[in-house]
VOTOR-593288 format. One record per atom (N, C-alpha, C): residue number from 1; residue in three letters; atom name; y, z, x. Coordinates in steps of 0.001 Angstrom, whole numbers, plus 524288, in hexadecimal, padded with zeros to 5 digits. Layout:
  seq  type  atom     py     pz     px
  NUM   ALA    CA      Y      Z      X
...
//
This chain:
  seq  type  atom     py     pz     px
    1   MET     N  24270  982F1  E6153
    1   MET    CA  2455C  9807F  E6590
    1   MET     C  243D1  97AC1  E662A
    2   ALA     N  23EBB  979B6  E65C6
    2   ALA    CA  23CF4  9744C  E6642
    2   ALA     C  23F0D  970F9  E61CD
    3   GLN     N  23F19  9732A  E5D15
    3   GLN    CA  2411C  97062  E588D
    3   GLN     C  246EA  96F2E  E594B
    4   THR     N  249C8  972ED  E5B79
    4   THR    CA  24F6D  9724D  E5C23
    4   THR     C  250C8  96E48  E6052
    5   PHE     N  24DE2  96E5E  E64BA
    5   PHE    CA  24F63  96B22  E6932
    5   PHE     C  24C08  9664F  E69FC
    6   LYS     N  2485A  96546  E6672
    6   LYS    CA  24548  9607D  E6719
    6   LYS     C  248E0  95BC6  E66AD
    7   GLY     N  247C8  957E3  E69D9
    7   GLY    CA  24B23  9534A  E69FD
    7   GLY     C  24F70  953A8  E6E08
    8   ASN     N  2505E  9585A  E7022
    8   ASN    CA  25444  9590B  E743C
    8   ASN     C  25159  95996  E796C
    9   ASP     N  250C8  95542  E7C2E
    9   ASP    CA  24D9A  95541  E80EA
    9   ASP     C  2501A  95845  E8567
   10   ALA     N  25502  959EF  E84CE
   10   ALA    CA  2577F  95D2F  E88CE
   10   ALA     C  25579  962C9  E889C
   11   VAL     N  252B3  9642C  E8476
   11   VAL    CA  2509D  96974  E83D8
   11   VAL     C  24AF3  96991  E8596
   12   ILE     N  249BF  96D1E  E8924
   12   ILE    CA  24465  96E03  E8AFF
   12   ILE     C  242B8  97360  E890D
   13   PHE     N  23E04  973BA  E86FA
   13   PHE    CA  23C05  978B5  E84FD
   13   PHE     C  238CE  97B79  E892B
   14   ASP     N  23A95  98016  E8ACB
   14   ASP    CA  23793  98378  E8E4F
   14   ASP     C  234C4  98755  E8ABF
   15   LEU     N  22FA5  9869C  E8A0A
   15   LEU    CA  22CE2  98936  E85C6
   15   LEU     C  22CC3  98F26  E8625
   16   PHE     N  22BE4  99133  E8ABE
   16   PHE    CA  22B64  996E1  E8B4C
   16   PHE     C  22D26  99849  E90CB
   17   ASN     N  23149  99B5F  E9136
   17   ASN    CA  23382  99C85  E964F
   17   ASN     C  2304F  9A0A2  E993E
   18   GLU     N  22E9E  99F43  E9DEC
   18   GLU    CA  22C0D  9A2C8  EA19C
   18   GLU     C  22751  9A5B6  E9F69
   19   PRO     N  22343  9A2D5  E9DEF
   19   PRO    CA  21E72  9A567  E9C2D
   19   PRO     C  21BC3  9A851  EA0A2
   20   TYR     N  218C5  9AC4B  E9F3B
   20   TYR    CA  21606  9AF5E  EA341
   20   TYR     C  210B7  9B12D  EA13C
   21   ALA     N  20DE3  9ADA6  E9EAF
   21   ALA    CA  208E0  9AF12  E9C4A
   21   ALA     C  204EA  9B0EA  EA053
   22   SER     N  204CB  9AE85  EA4EE
   22   SER    CA  200F3  9B00B  EA8DF
   22   SER     C  201C7  9B5A9  EAAA2
   23   ARG     N  20699  9B748  EAB1C
   23   ARG    CA  207B9  9BCB2  EAC9D
   23   ARG     C  205C4  9C06B  EA867
   24   ALA     N  2065F  9BED8  EA375
   24   ALA    CA  204B1  9C235  E9F2D
   24   ALA     C  1FEC6  9C259  E9E99
   25   THR     N  1FC35  9BDD4  E9F2F
   25   THR    CA  1F68D  9BDAD  E9E65
   25   THR     C  1F387  9BF7E  EA32F
   26   GLY     N  1F60C  9BF65  EA7BD
   26   GLY    CA  1F37C  9C118  EAC84
   26   GLY     C  1F05F  9BCE3  EAF3F
   27   SER     N  1F0C6  9B80A  EAD6C
   27   SER    CA  1EDC3  9B3BC  EAFAF
   27   SER     C  1F0C2  9AEAC  EAF00
   28   ALA     N  1F0F3  9AB88  EB328
   28   ALA    CA  1F39D  9A67C  EB2C0
   28   ALA     C  1F0DD  9A2F4  EAED6
   29   VAL     N  1EBB4  9A311  EAEC5
   29   VAL    CA  1E8C7  99F9E  EAB40
   29   VAL     C  1E9CA  9A116  EA593
   30   SER     N  1E93C  9A61E  EA43B
   30   SER    CA  1EA33  9A7B9  E9ECD
   30   SER     C  1EFFD  9A74F  E9D78
   31   GLY     N  1F357  9A813  EA167
   31   GLY    CA  1F8F5  9A790  EA074
   31   GLY     C  1FA83  9A208  E9F11
   32   TRP     N  1F885  99E36  EA210
   32   TRP    CA  1F9C8  998C0  EA0DA
   32   TRP     C  1F782  99725  E9B90
   33   ALA     N  1F2D5  9991B  E9A4C
   33   ALA    CA  1F087  997DF  E9534
   33   ALA     C  1F3ED  99A05  E90D6
   34   CYS     N  1F5D5  99ED3  E9190
   34   CYS    CA  1F958  9A13B  E8DB9
   34   CYS     C  1FE6F  99E30  E8D5F
   35   TRP     N  20072  99CAB  E91D9
   35   TRP    CA  20549  99995  E9229
   35   TRP     C  204D8  994A8  E8EDB
   36   LEU     N  2004B  99215  E8F19
   36   LEU    CA  1FF9D  98D27  E8C4A
   36   LEU     C  1FE6E  98DE6  E8688
   37   THR     N  1FA96  9913B  E8554
   37   THR    CA  1F89F  9917B  E7FF3
   37   THR     C  1FA98  99622  E7CD9
   38   GLY     N  1FC9E  99A25  E7F84
   38   GLY    CA  1FEA8  99EAD  E7CB2
   38   GLY     C  1FA73  9A1A6  E79CF
   39   GLY     N  1FBF1  9A401  E756D
   39   GLY    CA  1F84B  9A71E  E725B
   39   GLY     C  1F7FB  9ACA4  E7470
   40   THR     N  1F359  9AEF2  E7412
   40   THR    CA  1F27D  9B43C  E760E
   40   THR     C  1F0C6  9B3DC  E7BBC
   41   CYS     N  1F3DA  9B615  E7F3D
   41   CYS    CA  1F2C8  9B5A9  E84D6
   41   CYS     C  1F1DA  9BB14  E871C
   42   PRO     N  1EE56  9BB8E  E8AF4
   42   PRO    CA  1ED4E  9C09D  E8D53
   42   PRO     C  1F23C  9C305  E8FA6
   43   GLY     N  1F2F8  9C814  E8EB9
   43   GLY    CA  1F75F  9CADB  E9103
   43   GLY     C  1FC85  9CA23  E8E3C
   44   ILE     N  1FC9A  9C70F  E8A09
   44   ILE    CA  20179  9C62B  E871F
   44   ILE     C  200A0  9C80B  E817E
   45   PRO     N  20398  9CBF5  E7FC0
   45   PRO    CA  20282  9CE78  E7ABE
   45   PRO     C  204B1  9CBAB  E75ED
   46   TYR     N  2062A  9C6BD  E7677
   46   TYR    CA  20855  9C3DA  E7204
   46   TYR     C  2068B  9BE2E  E726A
   47   PRO     N  2067C  9BB55  E6E1B
   47   PRO    CA  204F2  9B5D1  E6E49
   47   PRO     C  208D5  9B2A2  E7189
   48   VAL     N  206C0  9AF29  E74B2
   48   VAL    CA  209F2  9AC13  E7849
   48   VAL     C  20A87  9A682  E763A
   49   ALA     N  20F40  9A465  E7698
   49   ALA    CA  21020  99EE2  E754F
   49   ALA     C  20EFE  99BA8  E7A25
   50   GLY     N  20B06  9985B  E79E5
   50   GLY    CA  209A3  99517  E7E5B
   50   GLY     C  20D08  99041  E7EB6
   51   MET     N  20D31  98DFC  E8351
   51   MET    CA  21060  9894E  E8429
   51   MET     C  20EA7  984C6  E80A3
   52   GLN     N  2098B  9843B  E7FCB
   52   GLN    CA  207C0  97FE2  E7C8A
   52   GLN     C  209DA  98058  E7701
   53   ALA     N  209BE  9850E  E74C6
   53   ALA    CA  20BC3  985D5  E6F76
   53   ALA     C  2119D  984BA  E6F39
   54   MET     N  2146F  98624  E735E
   54   MET    CA  21A13  98531  E7368
   54   MET     C  21B49  97F5E  E73F9
   55   VAL     N  21848  97CA3  E7737
   55   VAL    CA  218EB  976F2  E7793
   55   VAL     C  217E6  97476  E7240
   56   ASN     N  213B2  97628  E6FB7
   56   ASN    CA  21264  9740B  E6A8B
   56   ASN     C  216CA  97506  E66A5
   57   ALA     N  2191A  979B7  E66E6
   57   ALA    CA  21D57  97B0D  E633D
   57   ALA     C  2220C  9777C  E640D
   58   VAL     N  22369  9768F  E68FF
   58   VAL    CA  227DF  97327  E6A23
   58   VAL     C  226C4  96D99  E6848
   59   ARG     N  22233  96B95  E6995
   59   ARG    CA  220FB  9662D  E6836
   59   ARG     C  2204C  9656D  E6250
   60   SER     N  21ECE  96995  E5F90
   60   SER    CA  21E12  96922  E59DE
   60   SER     C  2232B  967FC  E56FF
   61   THR     N  2279B  968FF  E598E
   61   THR    CA  22CB0  967D9  E5726
   61   THR     C  22E4C  96231  E57E3
   62   GLY     N  22B60  95F5D  E5B2A
   62   GLY    CA  22CF0  95A0C  E5C7E
   62   GLY     C  2305F  959CA  E614D
   63   ALA     N  2312D  95E42  E63E9
   63   ALA    CA  23467  95E59  E68A5
   63   ALA     C  23173  95BE7  E6D36
   64   HIS     N  2340F  9586B  E6FF8
   64   HIS    CA  231BC  955D6  E7485
   64   HIS     C  2343B  957A6  E79A3
   65   ASN     N  2373C  95BDA  E795F
   65   ASN    CA  239E4  95DDE  E7DFE
   65   ASN     C  235FC  95F5D  E8241
   66   VAL     N  237D5  95F6B  E871A
   66   VAL    CA  234AA  9616B  E8B6A
   66   VAL     C  233BE  9673C  E8A89
   67   ILE     N  22EF3  968F8  E8B9A
   67   ILE    CA  22D6D  96E72  E8B11
   67   ILE     C  22C1F  97095  E9079
   68   MET     N  22E74  97515  E91D3
   68   MET    CA  22D3C  977BC  E96B7
   68   MET     C  2296F  97C2C  E95AC
   69   VAL     N  22575  97C9E  E991B
   69   VAL    CA  221CE  98100  E98D0
   69   VAL     C  22205  983D8  E9E0A
   70   GLY     N  22386  988CF  E9DE6
   70   GLY    CA  22436  98BDC  EA2A8
   70   GLY     C  21F15  98DE4  EA4C1
   71   GLY     N  21E9D  98E0E  EA9E9
   71   GLY    CA  219EB  9901E  EAC60
   71   GLY     C  2193D  995EF  EAB8A
   72   GLU     N  21518  99813  EADBF
   72   GLU    CA  213DA  99D9D  EAD45
   72   GLU     C  21738  9A0F2  EB0ED
   73   GLU     N  2168D  9A61E  EB076
   73   GLU    CA  21963  9A9E8  EB3B9
   73   GLU     C  21F42  9A8C4  EB3B3
   74   TYR     N  22162  9A8B6  EAEE9
   74   TYR    CA  226F9  9A7CA  EAE2A
   74   TYR     C  2288F  9A256  EB00F
   75   ALA     N  2250F  99E95  EAF2A
   75   ALA    CA  225E6  99900  EB04A
   75   ALA     C  225F7  997C4  EB61D
   76   ASN     N  22493  99B79  EB982
   76   ASN    CA  22483  99A82  EBF27
   76   ASN     C  21F36  998A1  EC119
   77   ASP     N  21B06  999A8  EBE27
   77   ASP    CA  215B8  99869  EBFDE
   77   ASP     C  213B9  993A3  EBCF1
   78   LEU     N  212DD  98F68  EBFD2
   78   LEU    CA  2108B  98ABA  EBD7B
   78   LEU     C  20AC6  98A48  EBECB
   79   GLY     N  208AD  98E3B  EC17A
   79   GLY    CA  2031C  98E5A  EC2B7
   79   GLY     C  201E7  98C02  EC7FE
   80   THR     N  1FD6A  98D69  ECA13
   80   THR    CA  1FBA2  98B61  ECF12
   80   THR     C  1F7FB  986CD  ECE13
   81   GLN     N  1F92F  9826F  ED053
   81   GLN    CA  1F62D  97DB6  ECF52
   81   GLN     C  1F082  97E5E  ED106
   82   GLY     N  1ECE9  97D37  ECD89
   82   GLY    CA  1E766  97D1C  ECEE7
   82   GLY     C  1E4B5  9825E  ECEF4
   83   SER     N  1E76A  98699  ECDA2
   83   SER    CA  1E501  98BC3  ECDBF
   83   SER     C  1E320  98D35  EC84C
   84   THR     N  1DE35  98EDF  EC7D9
   84   THR    CA  1DC32  99063  EC2B6
   84   THR     C  1DE43  995B4  EC112
   85   SER     N  1DFDF  99900  EC4CE
   85   SER    CA  1E1EE  99E25  EC36E
   85   SER     C  1E7BF  99DF5  EC222
   86   ASP     N  1EA7C  999FF  EC3EE
   86   ASP    CA  1F00D  99950  EC2BA
   86   ASP     C  1F103  99392  EC190
   87   PRO     N  1EF73  991D8  EBCF3
   87   PRO    CA  1EFD2  98C40  EBBB9
   87   PRO     C  1F575  98A6D  EBB41
   88   SER     N  1F621  98566  EBB79
   88   SER    CA  1FB46  982FD  EBB24
   88   SER     C  1FCF7  9825C  EB577
   89   ILE     N  2020C  98252  EB4AF
   89   ILE    CA  20432  98121  EAF86
   89   ILE     C  2024C  97BCC  EADAE
   90   LEU     N  20105  97853  EB15B
   90   LEU    CA  1FF26  9731D  EAFEA
   90   LEU     C  1FA0E  9735B  EACD9
   91   ASN     N  1F702  97792  EAD8A
   91   ASN    CA  1F21C  9783B  EAAA1
   91   ASN     C  1F2FE  97A2C  EA511
   92   TYR     N  1F7C8  97BCC  EA3DF
   92   TYR    CA  1F8C6  97E5D  E9ED9
   92   TYR     C  1FD53  97C01  E9BCB
   93   LEU     N  1FF4A  97794  E9D6B
   93   LEU    CA  203C6  97558  E9AA4
   93   LEU     C  20268  9743C  E94F7
   94   PRO     N  205ED  97589  E915A
   94   PRO    CA  204E4  97450  E8BE0
   94   PRO     C  204B3  96E6A  E8AF6
   95   THR     N  201DA  96CE6  E86F8
   95   THR    CA  2019F  96770  E8564
   95   THR     C  2068F  96621  E8258
   96   ASP     N  2090A  961ED  E83D0
   96   ASP    CA  20DD8  96050  E8131
   96   ASP     C  20D53  95A9C  E7FA6
   97   PRO     N  20D35  95973  E7A91
   97   PRO    CA  20CB0  953FD  E78E8
   97   PRO     C  21132  95096  E7ACB
   98   GLY     N  215B8  95304  E7BCA
   98   GLY    CA  21A39  95004  E7DAF
   98   GLY     C  21A57  94F57  E8386
   99   HIS     N  216EB  9520A  E864E
   99   HIS    CA  216B0  951C2  E8C06
   99   HIS     C  21C05  952D5  E8E78
  100   ASP     N  21EA1  956D3  E8C76
  100   ASP    CA  223D2  9583F  E8E6E
  100   ASP     C  223F4  95DF9  E9015
  101   ILE     N  22005  95F8F  E9320
  101   ILE    CA  21FB8  964E9  E951E
  101   ILE     C  221CC  9650B  E9AB4
  102   ALA     N  22507  968E8  E9BD9
  102   ALA    CA  226B8  96A00  EA12C
  102   ALA     C  2254D  96FA5  EA26B
  103   VAL     N  2241A  970B4  EA749
  103   VAL    CA  222EC  97604  EA8FB
  103   VAL     C  227F7  97899  EAADB
  104   SER     N  228DB  97D69  EA91D
  104   SER    CA  22D5B  98069  EAAE2
  104   SER     C  22B9C  9843F  EAF16
  105   TRP     N  22E67  98442  EB37D
  105   TRP    CA  22D38  987C2  EB7DB
  105   TRP     C  23224  98AC3  EB945
  106   HIS     N  2319C  98FF5  EB9EA
  106   HIS    CA  23604  9933D  EBB7D
  106   HIS     C  2352F  99508  EC11D
  107   SER     N  23958  9950E  EC434
  107   SER    CA  238D7  9966E  EC9B6
  107   SER     C  23D7C  999AC  ECB8B
  108   TYR     N  23C50  99E78  ECD31
  108   TYR    CA  24036  9A217  ECF4A
  108   TYR     C  23E60  9A438  ED487
  109   ASN     N  24200  9A635  ED78A
  109   ASN    CA  240A4  9A858  EDCAE
  109   ASN     C  23D17  9AD1D  EDC57
  110   PHE     N  23CAE  9AF83  ED7CA
  110   PHE    CA  23957  9B421  ED730
  110   PHE     C  23424  9B2DE  ED489
  111   ASN     N  232F2  9ADDF  ED3B8
  111   ASN    CA  22E03  9AC4E  ED143
  111   ASN     C  22998  9ABDA  ED533
  112   ALA     N  224C8  9ABF3  ED31E
  112   ALA    CA  2202D  9AB6D  ED67C
  112   ALA     C  22001  9A609  ED909
  113   CYS     N  22119  9A1EF  ED5FC
  113   CYS    CA  2210A  99C9F  ED830
  113   CYS     C  2268B  99B58  EDA0C
  114   GLY     N  227F2  99D94  EDE8D
  114   GLY    CA  22D45  99D18  EE078
  114   GLY     C  22DB4  99AAB  EE5D2
  115   THR     N  229B1  997C5  EE775
  115   THR    CA  229D2  99524  EEC82
  115   THR     C  228B4  98F5D  EEBCD
  116   GLN     N  22A6F  98C33  EEF7E
  116   GLN    CA  2297C  9869B  EEF04
  116   GLN     C  223AA  98562  EEF2C
  117   SER     N  2209C  98882  EF1F4
  117   SER    CA  21AF8  98785  EF201
  117   SER     C  218AA  98855  EEC94
  118   CYS     N  21AA6  98C1F  EE9A6
  118   CYS    CA  218D9  98CEC  EE44B
  118   CYS     C  21AC1  9888A  EE0BF
  119   TRP     N  21FA6  986EF  EE177
  119   TRP    CA  221A4  98298  EDE48
  119   TRP     C  21E46  97DC1  EDF26
  120   THR     N  21CCC  97CE0  EE3FD
  120   THR    CA  219B4  9783A  EE549
  120   THR     C  21430  97896  EE30C
  121   SER     N  211D9  97D47  EE344
  121   SER    CA  20C68  97DC9  EE180
  121   SER     C  20BF5  97E5E  EDB9A
  122   GLN     N  20FC7  980EC  ED916
  122   GLN    CA  20F53  981EE  ED379
  122   GLN     C  2128D  97E41  ED01B
  123   VAL     N  21733  97D03  ED1CC
  123   VAL    CA  21ADA  97A22  ECE6F
  123   VAL     C  21A7B  9743A  ECF44
  124   GLN     N  21A2B  9729D  ED427
  124   GLN    CA  21A18  96CFA  ED54E
  124   GLN     C  21592  96A1D  ED2A3
  125   PRO     N  210CB  96C49  ED278
  125   PRO    CA  20C98  96981  ECFBA
  125   PRO     C  20D9C  968F2  EC9DC
  126   VAL     N  21070  96C9F  EC792
  126   VAL    CA  211C3  96C2F  EC204
  126   VAL     C  215DA  967ED  EC149
  127   ILE     N  219CF  967E3  EC4BE
  127   ILE    CA  21DD6  963CF  EC48A
  127   ILE     C  21B66  95E60  EC4D9
  128   ALA     N  21724  95DED  EC7CF
  128   ALA    CA  21497  958DB  EC87E
  128   ALA     C  2121C  956DD  EC375
  129   GLN     N  21129  95A60  EBFB0
  129   GLN    CA  20E7A  958CC  EBAE2
  129   GLN     C  211AA  9596D  EB5EB
  130   VAL     N  21549  95D27  EB5EC
  130   VAL    CA  21849  95E63  EB130
  130   VAL     C  21DF2  95F4E  EB2D0
  131   PRO     N  221BF  95DB1  EAFA3
  131   PRO    CA  22727  95F0D  EB0F1
  131   PRO     C  227D2  964FE  EB138
  132   VAL     N  22A95  966CD  EB52F
  132   VAL    CA  22BB2  96C60  EB5D7
  132   VAL     C  23197  96D21  EB5D8
  133   ILE     N  23358  97124  EB326
  133   ILE    CA  238D6  972B8  EB334
  133   ILE     C  238FE  97858  EB527
  134   ALA     N  23BE5  97953  EB94F
  134   ALA    CA  23CA7  97EB7  EBB09
  134   ALA     C  240BC  9810F  EB761
  135   GLY     N  23ED1  98366  EB327
  135   GLY    CA  24243  98534  EAEF4
  135   GLY     C  245C5  989B0  EB07E
  136   GLU     N  24459  98C8D  EB49F
  136   GLU    CA  247A9  990AB  EB6C8
  136   GLU     C  246AE  990F0  EBCA4
  137   ILE     N  24AE4  990CD  EBFAC
  137   ILE    CA  24A89  991F3  EC540
  137   ILE     C  24EF4  995B2  EC693
  138   GLY     N  24E45  998BA  ECAC7
  138   GLY    CA  2527E  99C33  ECC58
  138   GLY     C  250DB  9A01A  ED06B
  139   GLU     N  254BE  9A32A  ED221
  139   GLU    CA  253AB  9A787  ED5A0
  139   GLU     C  2578E  9ABE3  ED468
  140   ASN     N  255E2  9B0B2  ED554
  140   ASN    CA  258E5  9B531  ED382
  140   ASN     C  25BF6  9B7E8  ED7D6
  141   ASP     N  25D69  9B505  EDBF0
  141   ASP    CA  26049  9B773  EE03E
  141   ASP     C  2659C  9B4F1  EE12B
  142   CYS     N  26766  9B1BB  EDD83
  142   CYS    CA  26C74  9AF0D  EDDE7
  142   CYS     C  26CBB  9AB51  EE287
  143   ALA     N  26836  9A9CA  EE48E
  143   ALA    CA  2681F  9A61F  EE8EE
  143   ALA     C  26552  9A126  EE742
  144   SER     N  263E4  99DF0  EEB12
  144   SER    CA  26177  998F1  EE9B0
  144   SER     C  25CE9  99797  EED41
  145   SER     N  25AEF  99B69  EF032
  145   SER    CA  256CA  99A3D  EF3E6
  145   SER     C  251BA  998B8  EF130
  146   TYR     N  25133  99A2B  EEC33
  146   TYR    CA  24C89  998A2  EE942
  146   TYR     C  24D7A  993B0  EE615
  147   VAL     N  251B9  99392  EE30F
  147   VAL    CA  25269  98F2E  EDF6E
  147   VAL     C  253B4  98A0C  EE223
  148   THR     N  2565E  98A2C  EE68C
  148   THR    CA  257C0  98540  EE916
  148   THR     C  252E6  9824C  EEAEE
  149   PRO     N  24F43  984CB  EEDDB
  149   PRO    CA  24A82  981E1  EEF27
  149   PRO     C  2473C  9807E  EEA65
  150   LEU     N  24760  983D8  EE659
  150   LEU    CA  2446E  982A0  EE197
  150   LEU     C  246A7  97DCA  EDEF3
  151   MET     N  24BD7  97D82  EDE59
  151   MET    CA  24E3A  978E9  EDBEA
  151   MET     C  24D22  973FF  EDF20
  152   THR     N  24D68  97485  EE448
  152   THR    CA  24C4D  97009  EE7AB
  152   THR     C  246B6  96E32  EE6EA
  153   TRP     N  2430F  971F1  EE686
  153   TRP    CA  23D94  97081  EE5AD
  153   TRP     C  23CD6  96DF6  EE054
  154   LEU     N  23F3B  97030  EDC4A
  154   LEU    CA  23EC4  96DF0  ED712
  154   LEU     C  24129  96877  ED6E0
  155   ASP     N  2458D  967B7  ED99A
  155   ASP    CA  247DD  9627B  ED9EF
  155   ASP     C  243FB  95EA0  EDC53
  156   SER     N  24138  96059  EE063
  156   SER    CA  23D79  95CE0  EE2F9
  156   SER     C  238EF  95B7E  EDF69
  157   GLN     N  237F7  95ED8  EDB81
  157   GLN    CA  233C9  95DE6  ED7B9
  157   GLN     C  235D0  95B3B  ED2C4
  158   GLN     N  23ADE  959F1  ED2AB
  158   GLN    CA  23D64  9579E  ECE10
  158   GLN     C  23C73  95B05  EC93A
  159   THR     N  23D30  96012  EC9F2
  159   THR    CA  23C31  963E1  EC5D6
  159   THR     C  2413E  966B5  EC473
  160   SER     N  24259  96706  EBF6E
  160   SER    CA  24735  96960  EBD92
  160   SER     C  246F9  96F50  EBDC4
  161   TYR     N  24B93  971C5  EBDF0
  161   TYR    CA  24BD4  97778  EBE26
  161   TYR     C  250D5  9796D  EBB97
  162   LEU     N  2508B  97E46  EB9CE
  162   LEU    CA  254F2  980F0  EB752
  162   LEU     C  255A5  98639  EB9F6
  163   ALA     N  25A5F  9875E  EBBC0
  163   ALA    CA  25B66  98C54  EBE63
  163   ALA     C  25C96  99090  EBA59
  164   TRP     N  25A7E  9952C  EBB36
  164   TRP    CA  25B32  999B4  EB7C9
  164   TRP     C  25E65  99DC3  EBAB6
  165   ALA     N  26242  9A017  EB879
  165   ALA    CA  26409  99FC2  EB31A
  165   ALA     C  26A02  99FEA  EB311
  166   TRP     N  26C37  99D7E  EAF00
  166   TRP    CA  271E8  99DA7  EAE3B
  166   TRP     C  27332  9A302  EABF4
  167   ASN     N  27316  9A6F3  EAF43
  167   ASN    CA  27392  9AC61  EAD80
  167   ASN     C  276A3  9AF6D  EB195
  168   ALA     N  27B07  9B1A7  EAFFF
  168   ALA    CA  27E4A  9B4A6  EB39D
  168   ALA     C  27CC0  9BA61  EB3D3
  169   ASP     N  278FC  9BBFB  EB0B5
  169   ASP    CA  2778A  9C185  EB06E
  169   ASP     C  27398  9C31C  EB494
  170   PHE     N  270D4  9BF45  EB6E8
  170   PHE    CA  26CB7  9C095  EBAA4
  170   PHE     C  26EDD  9C2A0  EBFD6
  171   ASN     N  2735E  9C091  EC179
  171   ASN    CA  275A7  9C1F5  EC68D
  171   ASN     C  271D1  9C141  ECB08
  172   CYS     N  26E1E  9BDBC  ECA4A
  172   CYS    CA  26A30  9BC7D  ECE44
  172   CYS     C  266E8  9C132  ECFD8
  173   SER     N  266F5  9C550  ECCB6
  173   SER    CA  263C1  9C9DE  ECDFF
  173   SER     C  25F2C  9CA5C  ECA45
  174   SER     N  26033  9C9AC  EC536
  174   SER    CA  25BF5  9C9FF  EC164
  174   SER     C  259B5  9C4AB  EC00A
  175   GLY     N  25C28  9C07F  EC1D9
  175   GLY    CA  25A3A  9BB46  EC0BA
  175   GLY     C  25D96  9B72C  EC34C
  176   PRO     N  25BCD  9B243  EC353
  176   PRO    CA  25EBB  9AE0A  EC5CE
  176   PRO     C  26363  9AC5F  EC278
  177   GLY     N  26812  9ADA2  EC426
  177   GLY    CA  26CC0  9AC29  EC14B
  177   GLY     C  26FA2  9A7C8  EC405
  178   LEU     N  2707C  9A377  EC13E
  178   LEU    CA  27355  99F09  EC374
  178   LEU     C  27932  9A012  EC3CA
  179   ILE     N  27B21  9A398  EC076
  179   ILE    CA  280C1  9A491  EC01A
  179   ILE     C  281D3  9AA6D  EC083
  180   SER     N  2868C  9ABAD  EC23E
  180   SER    CA  2881F  9B12A  EC2A1
  180   SER     C  28BBF  9B2C6  EBE30
  181   ASP     N  28DBA  9AEF9  EBB37
  181   ASP    CA  290E9  9B01A  EB69A
  181   ASP     C  29076  9AB6F  EB2EE
  182   TYR     N  2923B  9AC37  EAE07
  182   TYR    CA  2918F  9A814  EAA2F
  182   TYR     C  295E1  9A3F8  EAA53
  183   SER     N  29911  9A425  EAE63
  183   SER    CA  29C77  99FB5  EAF8E
  183   SER     C  2997D  99BA9  EB2B6
  184   GLY     N  294C7  99D34  EB479
  184   GLY    CA  29177  9998F  EB753
  184   GLY     C  291CD  99A03  EBD38
  185   THR     N  29409  99E42  EBF2E
  185   THR    CA  29445  99EFE  EC4D6
  185   THR     C  28EB9  99F6E  EC6FD
  186   PRO     N  28D29  99BEB  ECA79
  186   PRO    CA  287B6  99BF8  ECC38
  186   PRO     C  286A0  9A059  ED01B
  187   THR     N  281EE  9A267  ECFD3
  187   THR    CA  27FF7  9A5C3  ED403
  187   THR     C  27E76  9A237  ED894
  188   GLY     N  27CE4  9A486  EDCEA
  188   GLY    CA  27B06  9A15D  EE144
  188   GLY     C  2766D  99E02  EDFAA
  189   TYR     N  27307  9A040  EDC8D
  189   TYR    CA  26E82  99D5F  EDA7D
  189   TYR     C  27054  998E0  ED706
  190   GLY     N  273F4  99A03  ED371
  190   GLY    CA  275EB  995F8  ECFEC
  190   GLY     C  278B8  9919C  ED2CE
  191   ALA     N  27BCA  99308  ED6CD
  191   ALA    CA  27EA0  98F15  ED9D1
  191   ALA     C  27AD5  98B80  EDCB5
  192   SER     N  2768B  98DB1  EDE95
  192   SER    CA  272AF  98A81  EE15B
  192   SER     C  26FFA  986AD  EDDAF
  193   VAL     N  26EB4  98877  ED8FA
  193   VAL    CA  26C4E  984F6  ED522
  193   VAL     C  2701E  9809D  ED3B1
  194   GLN     N  27506  98215  ED2B2
  194   GLN    CA  278F7  97E31  ED155
  194   GLN     C  279A1  97A2C  ED5B0
  195   SER     N  279F4  97C08  EDA88
  195   SER    CA  27AA6  9787F  EDEF6
  195   SER     C  27610  974BF  EDF78
  196   HIS     N  27160  976C9  EDEA5
  196   HIS    CA  26CC4  9736F  EDF0E
  196   HIS     C  26CC8  96F3E  EDAC2
  197   LEU     N  26DFE  970DD  ED5FB
  197   LEU    CA  26E18  96D0E  ED1AD
  197   LEU     C  2724B  968DE  ED292
  198   LEU     N  276E5  96A88  ED481
  198   LEU    CA  27AF9  966BC  ED593
  198   LEU     C  2795D  962EB  ED9D0
  199   SER     N  27652  964C3  EDDA1
  199   SER    CA  2749C  9614C  EE1DC
  199   SER     C  270F1  95D0B  EDFE3
  200   LEU     N  26E3E  95E0C  EDB92
  200   LEU    CA  26AA5  95A24  ED972
  200   LEU     C  26D92  95593  ED70D
  201   GLY     N  27265  9568F  ED547
  201   GLY    CA  2757D  9527B  ED2E8
  201   GLY     C  27751  94E60  ED6BF
  202   SER     N  2775C  94FC4  EDBBE
  202   SER    CA  2793E  94C0C  EDFAF
  202   SER     C  274A7  948FA  EE1F1
//
């Protein structure tokens, strides 16, 4: 993929979608170490590809594209700042000779970090040091009581976001669906996201 899309700066590489090494290893510290370096990790019965090896693979092709690295616990956990038992992603970022790493954060109404106090304590300090992209945001109730304040908060942090998902099969019961059919008819959730994005243009 890096060989194919290198030179096209419109393409961003999200290296591994929704890692959950800490859940598998049973420890945030060993999970983040596994996340970064891979190899043989406790509680995981197969060799793991670490973020550093994947960054190296992309850069070895000569690709200078922006690379996204998703946080732990399905990209929702960026770590608690200053805690030795739950370190921050900032302590484990891969080395990138191109200095083009962005952190990917996912946020849904059913996630652990689903309050503004958590966004402020976990996400805002990362935004202050590294570009963050909310690679997935959404809610699974066809409403907007979660995503609207989240988008407003992300706007205040000058942080980009992508709403999930352009999928008519979820019916807002099994997952966050922006549309109710493939003609593009928006759900209540989808209409709220669209309205918010349109308001930014003015």
